[in-house]
Backbone atoms as SQL, in Angstrom:
CREATE TABLE atoms (id INTEGER PRIMARY KEY, chain TEXT, resi INTEGER, resn TEXT, atom TEXT, x REAL, y REAL, z REAL);
INSERT INTO atoms VALUES
  (1, 'A', 1, 'MET', 'N', 53.194, 156.440, 168.409),
  (2, 'A', 1, 'MET', 'CA', 52.672, 155.091, 167.838),
  (3, 'A', 1, 'MET', 'C', 52.371, 153.810, 168.603),
  (4, 'A', 2, 'ALA', 'N', 51.373, 154.166, 168.772),
  (5, 'A', 2, 'ALA', 'CA', 51.241, 152.222, 169.866),
  (6, 'A', 2, 'ALA', 'C', 51.440, 151.566, 169.501),
  (7, 'A', 3, 'GLN', 'N', 52.001, 150.779, 170.205),
  (8, 'A', 3, 'GLN', 'CA', 52.404, 149.439, 169.890),
  (9, 'A', 3, 'GLN', 'C', 51.390, 148.106, 169.354),
  (10, 'A', 4, 'ARG', 'N', 51.475, 147.464, 168.127),
  (11, 'A', 4, 'ARG', 'CA', 50.775, 146.665, 167.970),
  (12, 'A', 4, 'ARG', 'C', 50.813, 145.031, 169.342),
  (13, 'A', 5, 'MET', 'N', 49.619, 145.108, 169.383),
  (14, 'A', 5, 'MET', 'CA', 48.859, 144.432, 169.993),
  (15, 'A', 5, 'MET', 'C', 48.399, 142.710, 169.471),
  (16, 'A', 6, 'VAL', 'N', 48.729, 141.552, 169.859),
  (17, 'A', 6, 'VAL', 'CA', 48.158, 140.140, 169.110),
  (18, 'A', 6, 'VAL', 'C', 47.330, 139.412, 170.185),
  (19, 'A', 7, 'LYS', 'N', 46.377, 138.327, 170.146),
  (20, 'A', 7, 'LYS', 'CA', 46.024, 137.439, 170.723),
  (21, 'A', 7, 'LYS', 'C', 47.098, 136.543, 170.954),
  (22, 'A', 8, 'CYS', 'N', 47.974, 136.717, 171.848),
  (23, 'A', 8, 'CYS', 'CA', 49.184, 135.100, 171.597),
  (24, 'A', 8, 'CYS', 'C', 48.199, 133.904, 172.048),
  (25, 'A', 9, 'VAL', 'N', 48.564, 133.060, 170.991),
  (26, 'A', 9, 'VAL', 'CA', 48.716, 131.875, 170.816),
  (27, 'A', 9, 'VAL', 'C', 49.146, 131.017, 172.245),
  (28, 'A', 10, 'LYS', 'N', 49.965, 131.686, 172.472),
  (29, 'A', 10, 'LYS', 'CA', 51.206, 130.812, 173.340),
  (30, 'A', 10, 'LYS', 'C', 50.220, 130.571, 175.139),
  (31, 'A', 11, 'LEU', 'N', 50.174, 132.857, 175.336),
  (32, 'A', 11, 'LEU', 'CA', 49.965, 132.974, 176.702),
  (33, 'A', 11, 'LEU', 'C', 48.754, 133.104, 176.765),
  (34, 'A', 12, 'GLY', 'N', 48.162, 133.070, 175.582),
  (35, 'A', 12, 'GLY', 'CA', 46.245, 133.430, 176.121),
  (36, 'A', 12, 'GLY', 'C', 45.999, 134.424, 176.252),
  (37, 'A', 13, 'LYS', 'N', 46.335, 135.732, 176.109),
  (38, 'A', 13, 'LYS', 'CA', 45.902, 136.790, 176.496),
  (39, 'A', 13, 'LYS', 'C', 46.214, 137.424, 175.596),
  (40, 'A', 14, 'MET', 'N', 45.662, 138.728, 175.195),
  (41, 'A', 14, 'MET', 'CA', 45.977, 139.620, 173.655),
  (42, 'A', 14, 'MET', 'C', 47.581, 140.354, 174.651),
  (43, 'A', 15, 'LEU', 'N', 48.468, 140.940, 174.012),
  (44, 'A', 15, 'LEU', 'CA', 49.973, 141.555, 174.441),
  (45, 'A', 15, 'LEU', 'C', 50.489, 142.235, 173.020),
  (46, 'A', 16, 'PRO', 'N', 51.648, 143.112, 173.853),
  (47, 'A', 16, 'PRO', 'CA', 51.885, 143.459, 172.935),
  (48, 'A', 16, 'PRO', 'C', 52.625, 142.072, 171.957),
  (49, 'A', 17, 'GLY', 'N', 52.487, 142.399, 170.086),
  (50, 'A', 17, 'GLY', 'CA', 53.022, 141.909, 169.229),
  (51, 'A', 17, 'GLY', 'C', 55.016, 142.085, 168.648),
  (52, 'A', 18, 'LEU', 'N', 55.293, 141.112, 168.200),
  (53, 'A', 18, 'LEU', 'CA', 56.642, 141.342, 167.458),
  (54, 'A', 18, 'LEU', 'C', 56.437, 142.630, 167.153),
  (55, 'A', 19, 'ALA', 'N', 57.741, 143.350, 166.470),
  (56, 'A', 19, 'ALA', 'CA', 58.235, 144.528, 165.471),
  (57, 'A', 19, 'ALA', 'C', 57.902, 143.882, 164.117),
  (58, 'A', 20, 'GLU', 'N', 58.741, 142.651, 164.028),
  (59, 'A', 20, 'GLU', 'CA', 58.689, 142.122, 162.622),
  (60, 'A', 20, 'GLU', 'C', 58.186, 140.760, 162.324),
  (61, 'A', 21, 'PRO', 'N', 58.391, 140.515, 161.263),
  (62, 'A', 21, 'PRO', 'CA', 58.429, 138.686, 161.531),
  (63, 'A', 21, 'PRO', 'C', 59.196, 138.113, 161.384),
  (64, 'A', 22, 'PRO', 'N', 59.492, 136.990, 162.072),
  (65, 'A', 22, 'PRO', 'CA', 60.855, 136.577, 162.732),
  (66, 'A', 22, 'PRO', 'C', 61.363, 135.393, 161.098),
  (67, 'A', 23, 'PHE', 'N', 60.993, 135.526, 160.413),
  (68, 'A', 23, 'PHE', 'CA', 61.192, 134.793, 158.983),
  (69, 'A', 23, 'PHE', 'C', 60.447, 135.845, 157.935),
  (70, 'A', 24, 'THR', 'N', 61.646, 135.173, 156.855),
  (71, 'A', 24, 'THR', 'CA', 60.528, 135.633, 155.611),
  (72, 'A', 24, 'THR', 'C', 60.079, 134.039, 154.853),
  (73, 'A', 25, 'ASN', 'N', 59.342, 134.136, 155.920),
  (74, 'A', 25, 'ASN', 'CA', 58.405, 132.630, 154.976),
  (75, 'A', 25, 'ASN', 'C', 56.996, 132.140, 156.018),
  (76, 'A', 26, 'GLU', 'N', 56.413, 131.400, 155.254),
  (77, 'A', 26, 'GLU', 'CA', 54.734, 131.608, 155.635),
  (78, 'A', 26, 'GLU', 'C', 54.898, 131.291, 157.615),
  (79, 'A', 27, 'LEU', 'N', 55.820, 130.602, 157.965),
  (80, 'A', 27, 'LEU', 'CA', 56.016, 130.403, 159.524),
  (81, 'A', 27, 'LEU', 'C', 56.792, 131.465, 160.232),
  (82, 'A', 28, 'GLY', 'N', 57.462, 132.563, 159.291),
  (83, 'A', 28, 'GLY', 'CA', 57.432, 133.941, 160.341),
  (84, 'A', 28, 'GLY', 'C', 56.185, 135.133, 160.522),
  (85, 'A', 29, 'GLN', 'N', 55.557, 134.955, 159.079),
  (86, 'A', 29, 'GLN', 'CA', 54.407, 135.301, 159.294),
  (87, 'A', 29, 'GLN', 'C', 53.014, 134.800, 159.973),
  (88, 'A', 30, 'ARG', 'N', 53.477, 133.744, 160.865),
  (89, 'A', 30, 'ARG', 'CA', 52.129, 133.026, 161.569),
  (90, 'A', 30, 'ARG', 'C', 52.501, 133.707, 162.450),
  (91, 'A', 31, 'ILE', 'N', 54.196, 133.266, 163.159),
  (92, 'A', 31, 'ILE', 'CA', 54.601, 133.569, 164.110),
  (93, 'A', 31, 'ILE', 'C', 54.198, 135.079, 164.601),
  (94, 'A', 32, 'TYR', 'N', 54.286, 136.354, 163.252),
  (95, 'A', 32, 'TYR', 'CA', 54.555, 137.360, 163.823),
  (96, 'A', 32, 'TYR', 'C', 52.797, 137.666, 163.864),
  (97, 'A', 33, 'GLU', 'N', 52.297, 137.702, 163.480),
  (98, 'A', 33, 'GLU', 'CA', 50.515, 137.818, 163.268),
  (99, 'A', 33, 'GLU', 'C', 49.649, 137.115, 164.570),
  (100, 'A', 34, 'ASN', 'N', 50.511, 135.783, 165.760),
  (101, 'A', 34, 'ASN', 'CA', 49.862, 135.098, 166.460),
  (102, 'A', 34, 'ASN', 'C', 50.634, 135.052, 167.703),
  (103, 'A', 35, 'VAL', 'N', 52.215, 135.427, 167.858),
  (104, 'A', 35, 'VAL', 'CA', 52.520, 135.152, 169.208),
  (105, 'A', 35, 'VAL', 'C', 52.892, 136.669, 169.742),
  (106, 'A', 36, 'SER', 'N', 53.533, 136.883, 170.556),
  (107, 'A', 36, 'SER', 'CA', 53.323, 138.205, 171.557),
  (108, 'A', 36, 'SER', 'C', 55.588, 138.197, 171.724),
  (109, 'A', 37, 'GLU', 'N', 55.661, 138.978, 171.880),
  (110, 'A', 37, 'GLU', 'CA', 57.333, 139.421, 172.313),
  (111, 'A', 37, 'GLU', 'C', 57.175, 138.446, 173.928),
  (112, 'A', 38, 'ASP', 'N', 57.034, 138.819, 174.677),
  (113, 'A', 38, 'ASP', 'CA', 56.606, 137.961, 175.568),
  (114, 'A', 38, 'ASP', 'C', 56.936, 136.057, 175.185),
  (115, 'A', 39, 'ALA', 'N', 55.870, 135.917, 174.472),
  (116, 'A', 39, 'ALA', 'CA', 55.841, 134.364, 174.210),
  (117, 'A', 39, 'ALA', 'C', 57.453, 134.005, 173.600),
  (118, 'A', 40, 'TRP', 'N', 58.045, 134.603, 172.948),
  (119, 'A', 40, 'TRP', 'CA', 58.940, 134.880, 171.508),
  (120, 'A', 40, 'TRP', 'C', 60.342, 134.958, 172.662),
  (121, 'A', 41, 'ARG', 'N', 60.076, 135.669, 173.870),
  (122, 'A', 41, 'ARG', 'CA', 61.285, 136.186, 174.107),
  (123, 'A', 41, 'ARG', 'C', 61.738, 134.581, 175.469),
  (124, 'A', 42, 'GLN', 'N', 60.456, 133.781, 175.362),
  (125, 'A', 42, 'GLN', 'CA', 60.450, 132.960, 176.445),
  (126, 'A', 42, 'GLN', 'C', 61.302, 131.708, 175.165),
  (127, 'A', 43, 'TRP', 'N', 60.231, 130.884, 173.735),
  (128, 'A', 43, 'TRP', 'CA', 60.990, 130.181, 172.835),
  (129, 'A', 43, 'TRP', 'C', 61.878, 130.878, 172.755),
  (130, 'A', 44, 'VAL', 'N', 62.887, 132.168, 172.667),
  (131, 'A', 44, 'VAL', 'CA', 64.343, 131.856, 172.706),
  (132, 'A', 44, 'VAL', 'C', 65.566, 131.081, 173.522),
  (133, 'A', 45, 'GLU', 'N', 64.457, 130.883, 175.013),
  (134, 'A', 45, 'GLU', 'CA', 64.690, 130.399, 176.175),
  (135, 'A', 45, 'GLU', 'C', 65.180, 129.267, 175.330),
  (136, 'A', 46, 'GLN', 'N', 63.699, 128.359, 175.666),
  (137, 'A', 46, 'GLN', 'CA', 63.630, 127.013, 174.803),
  (138, 'A', 46, 'GLN', 'C', 65.062, 126.604, 173.997),
  (139, 'A', 47, 'LEU', 'N', 64.971, 127.076, 173.284),
  (140, 'A', 47, 'LEU', 'CA', 65.582, 127.394, 171.784),
  (141, 'A', 47, 'LEU', 'C', 67.070, 126.865, 172.861),
  (142, 'A', 48, 'LYS', 'N', 67.569, 127.473, 173.122),
  (143, 'A', 48, 'LYS', 'CA', 68.744, 127.271, 173.720),
  (144, 'A', 48, 'LYS', 'C', 68.978, 125.897, 174.405),
  (145, 'A', 49, 'MET', 'N', 68.186, 125.886, 175.412),
  (146, 'A', 49, 'MET', 'CA', 68.611, 124.394, 176.144),
  (147, 'A', 49, 'MET', 'C', 68.268, 123.225, 174.909),
  (148, 'A', 50, 'ILE', 'N', 67.302, 123.822, 173.262),
  (149, 'A', 50, 'ILE', 'CA', 67.273, 122.534, 172.881),
  (150, 'A', 50, 'ILE', 'C', 68.742, 122.016, 172.025),
  (151, 'A', 51, 'MET', 'N', 69.127, 123.206, 171.835),
  (152, 'A', 51, 'MET', 'CA', 69.996, 123.516, 171.235),
  (153, 'A', 51, 'MET', 'C', 71.758, 122.700, 171.338),
  (154, 'A', 52, 'ASN', 'N', 71.531, 123.246, 173.203),
  (155, 'A', 52, 'ASN', 'CA', 72.231, 122.498, 174.010),
  (156, 'A', 52, 'ASN', 'C', 72.445, 121.474, 174.012),
  (157, 'A', 53, 'GLU', 'N', 70.882, 120.616, 174.529),
  (158, 'A', 53, 'GLU', 'CA', 70.786, 119.539, 174.375),
  (159, 'A', 53, 'GLU', 'C', 70.624, 118.972, 173.684),
  (160, 'A', 54, 'TYR', 'N', 70.410, 118.863, 172.524),
  (161, 'A', 54, 'TYR', 'CA', 70.506, 117.991, 171.274),
  (162, 'A', 54, 'TYR', 'C', 72.007, 118.849, 170.405),
  (163, 'A', 55, 'ARG', 'N', 72.376, 119.108, 170.775),
  (164, 'A', 55, 'ARG', 'CA', 74.275, 119.479, 170.545),
  (165, 'A', 55, 'ARG', 'C', 74.451, 119.841, 168.638),
  (166, 'A', 56, 'LEU', 'N', 72.789, 121.321, 168.349),
  (167, 'A', 56, 'LEU', 'CA', 72.789, 121.468, 167.286),
  (168, 'A', 56, 'LEU', 'C', 73.588, 121.973, 166.787),
  (169, 'A', 57, 'ASN', 'N', 74.240, 122.246, 165.326),
  (170, 'A', 57, 'ASN', 'CA', 74.086, 123.153, 164.865),
  (171, 'A', 57, 'ASN', 'C', 73.675, 123.644, 163.544),
  (172, 'A', 58, 'LEU', 'N', 73.230, 124.733, 163.986),
  (173, 'A', 58, 'LEU', 'CA', 72.122, 125.852, 163.331),
  (174, 'A', 58, 'LEU', 'C', 72.436, 125.592, 161.723),
  (175, 'A', 59, 'ALA', 'N', 74.313, 125.358, 161.416),
  (176, 'A', 59, 'ALA', 'CA', 74.253, 125.572, 159.705),
  (177, 'A', 59, 'ALA', 'C', 74.302, 124.496, 159.238),
  (178, 'A', 60, 'ASP', 'N', 73.901, 122.903, 160.008),
  (179, 'A', 60, 'ASP', 'CA', 73.332, 121.972, 158.893),
  (180, 'A', 60, 'ASP', 'C', 71.462, 122.032, 158.676),
  (181, 'A', 61, 'ARG', 'N', 71.242, 122.016, 157.614),
  (182, 'A', 61, 'ARG', 'CA', 70.151, 121.635, 157.121),
  (183, 'A', 61, 'ARG', 'C', 68.677, 120.669, 158.156),
  (184, 'A', 62, 'GLU', 'N', 69.354, 119.549, 158.543),
  (185, 'A', 62, 'GLU', 'CA', 68.820, 118.884, 159.543),
  (186, 'A', 62, 'GLU', 'C', 68.685, 119.352, 161.036),
  (187, 'A', 63, 'ALA', 'N', 69.086, 120.611, 161.366),
  (188, 'A', 63, 'ALA', 'CA', 68.492, 120.661, 162.340),
  (189, 'A', 63, 'ALA', 'C', 67.952, 121.760, 162.298),
  (190, 'A', 64, 'GLN', 'N', 68.319, 122.451, 161.101),
  (191, 'A', 64, 'GLN', 'CA', 67.481, 123.816, 161.073),
  (192, 'A', 64, 'GLN', 'C', 65.591, 123.455, 161.100),
  (193, 'A', 65, 'LYS', 'N', 65.123, 122.338, 160.031),
  (194, 'A', 65, 'LYS', 'CA', 63.721, 121.251, 160.192),
  (195, 'A', 65, 'LYS', 'C', 63.934, 121.327, 161.605),
  (196, 'A', 66, 'PHE', 'N', 64.946, 120.277, 162.457),
  (197, 'A', 66, 'PHE', 'CA', 63.970, 120.256, 163.657),
  (198, 'A', 66, 'PHE', 'C', 64.161, 121.280, 164.759),
  (199, 'A', 67, 'VAL', 'N', 64.736, 122.028, 164.154),
  (200, 'A', 67, 'VAL', 'CA', 64.384, 123.260, 164.750),
  (201, 'A', 67, 'VAL', 'C', 63.070, 124.111, 164.714),
  (202, 'A', 68, 'ARG', 'N', 62.799, 124.109, 163.121),
  (203, 'A', 68, 'ARG', 'CA', 61.906, 124.497, 162.843),
  (204, 'A', 68, 'ARG', 'C', 59.880, 123.317, 163.246),
  (205, 'A', 69, 'GLN', 'N', 60.748, 121.786, 163.591),
  (206, 'A', 69, 'GLN', 'CA', 58.760, 121.228, 163.934),
  (207, 'A', 69, 'GLN', 'C', 59.122, 121.709, 165.638),
  (208, 'A', 70, 'GLN', 'N', 59.815, 122.112, 165.732),
  (209, 'A', 70, 'GLN', 'CA', 60.284, 122.342, 167.354),
  (210, 'A', 70, 'GLN', 'C', 59.343, 123.553, 167.285),
  (211, 'A', 71, 'MET', 'N', 59.963, 124.692, 167.006),
  (212, 'A', 71, 'MET', 'CA', 59.264, 126.548, 167.190),
  (213, 'A', 71, 'MET', 'C', 57.748, 125.737, 166.832),
  (214, 'A', 72, 'GLU', 'N', 57.041, 125.170, 165.471),
  (215, 'A', 72, 'GLU', 'CA', 55.804, 125.013, 165.467),
  (216, 'A', 72, 'GLU', 'C', 54.800, 124.109, 165.887),
  (217, 'A', 73, 'ALA', 'N', 55.667, 123.023, 167.027),
  (218, 'A', 73, 'ALA', 'CA', 55.017, 122.112, 168.029),
  (219, 'A', 73, 'ALA', 'C', 54.529, 122.864, 169.114),
  (220, 'A', 74, 'TYR', 'N', 55.750, 124.325, 169.562),
  (221, 'A', 74, 'TYR', 'CA', 55.699, 124.708, 170.955),
  (222, 'A', 74, 'TYR', 'C', 54.774, 125.894, 170.829),
  (223, 'A', 75, 'PHE', 'N', 54.648, 126.833, 170.044),
  (224, 'A', 75, 'PHE', 'CA', 53.724, 127.916, 169.155),
  (225, 'A', 75, 'PHE', 'C', 52.190, 127.221, 169.050),
  (226, 'A', 76, 'PHE', 'N', 52.455, 126.368, 168.200),
  (227, 'A', 76, 'PHE', 'CA', 50.647, 125.803, 167.286),
  (228, 'A', 76, 'PHE', 'C', 50.609, 124.370, 167.497),
  (229, 'A', 77, 'GLY', 'N', 51.797, 123.475, 168.040),
  (230, 'A', 77, 'GLY', 'CA', 50.854, 122.599, 168.531),
  (231, 'A', 77, 'GLY', 'C', 51.383, 121.507, 169.760),
  (232, 'A', 78, 'GLU', 'N', 51.294, 120.698, 170.440),
  (233, 'A', 78, 'GLU', 'CA', 50.888, 119.854, 171.886),
  (234, 'A', 78, 'GLU', 'C', 52.268, 120.395, 172.164),
  (235, 'A', 79, 'GLY', 'N', 53.258, 121.209, 172.499),
  (236, 'A', 79, 'GLY', 'CA', 54.166, 121.894, 173.239),
  (237, 'A', 79, 'GLY', 'C', 55.497, 121.424, 172.746),
  (238, 'A', 80, 'LEU', 'N', 56.191, 121.180, 173.908),
  (239, 'A', 80, 'LEU', 'CA', 57.546, 120.599, 173.513),
  (240, 'A', 80, 'LEU', 'C', 57.595, 119.573, 174.721),
  (241, 'A', 81, 'LYS', 'N', 58.770, 118.079, 174.091),
  (242, 'A', 81, 'LYS', 'CA', 58.805, 117.420, 175.726),
  (243, 'A', 81, 'LYS', 'C', 59.976, 117.955, 175.570),
  (244, 'A', 82, 'PRO', 'N', 60.729, 117.980, 176.938),
  (245, 'A', 82, 'PRO', 'CA', 62.349, 117.854, 177.284),
  (246, 'A', 82, 'PRO', 'C', 63.031, 116.426, 176.426),
  (247, 'A', 83, 'PRO', 'N', 64.510, 117.136, 175.625),
  (248, 'A', 83, 'PRO', 'CA', 65.089, 116.291, 175.559),
  (249, 'A', 83, 'PRO', 'C', 65.017, 114.909, 176.682),
  (250, 'A', 84, 'PRO', 'N', 65.377, 113.697, 176.106),
  (251, 'A', 84, 'PRO', 'CA', 65.585, 112.535, 176.971),
  (252, 'A', 84, 'PRO', 'C', 65.892, 112.642, 178.053),
  (253, 'A', 85, 'ASP', 'N', 67.389, 112.942, 178.187),
  (254, 'A', 85, 'ASP', 'CA', 68.236, 112.696, 178.831),
  (255, 'A', 85, 'ASP', 'C', 68.199, 114.700, 179.837),
  (256, 'A', 86, 'TYR', 'N', 67.555, 114.822, 179.448),
  (257, 'A', 86, 'TYR', 'CA', 67.590, 116.670, 180.453),
  (258, 'A', 86, 'TYR', 'C', 67.182, 116.481, 181.728),
  (259, 'A', 87, 'VAL', 'N', 67.944, 117.550, 182.390),
  (260, 'A', 87, 'VAL', 'CA', 67.798, 117.134, 183.850),
  (261, 'A', 87, 'VAL', 'C', 67.579, 119.021, 183.558),
  (262, 'A', 88, 'PRO', 'N', 66.682, 119.039, 184.502),
  (263, 'A', 88, 'PRO', 'CA', 66.373, 120.738, 184.452),
  (264, 'A', 88, 'PRO', 'C', 67.283, 121.026, 186.151),
  (265, 'A', 89, 'PRO', 'N', 68.567, 122.610, 185.739),
  (266, 'A', 89, 'PRO', 'CA', 68.953, 123.164, 186.749),
  (267, 'A', 89, 'PRO', 'C', 68.367, 123.271, 188.066),
  (268, 'A', 90, 'GLU', 'N', 69.216, 123.271, 189.348),
  (269, 'A', 90, 'GLU', 'CA', 68.460, 123.536, 190.116),
  (270, 'A', 90, 'GLU', 'C', 68.147, 124.716, 190.444),
  (271, 'A', 91, 'LYS', 'N', 66.846, 125.374, 191.622),
  (272, 'A', 91, 'LYS', 'CA', 66.567, 126.297, 191.840),
  (273, 'A', 91, 'LYS', 'C', 67.613, 126.660, 193.112),
  (274, 'A', 92, 'LYS', 'N', 67.400, 128.281, 192.905),
  (275, 'A', 92, 'LYS', 'CA', 68.903, 128.885, 193.680),
  (276, 'A', 92, 'LYS', 'C', 67.881, 128.841, 194.844);
């Protein structure tokens, strides 16, 4: 079976899409229809940074809301701004 392709909103080209929506809501469906596997993997790395820098507890509803806002900005908005005190790791 051929892999499902999407015109990725983040990377701007046709790429393999996700196998299923990441969430069972409107945002999950929108991501499924418009985001590639590659862009999703990049988001997961961004999410790790966001969680660490903002010290988020994803069991907290406010943290979940913040992550949703960041995800929408990352894929469908102006992109992410790094946290105020973020220092990127040094390249080796």
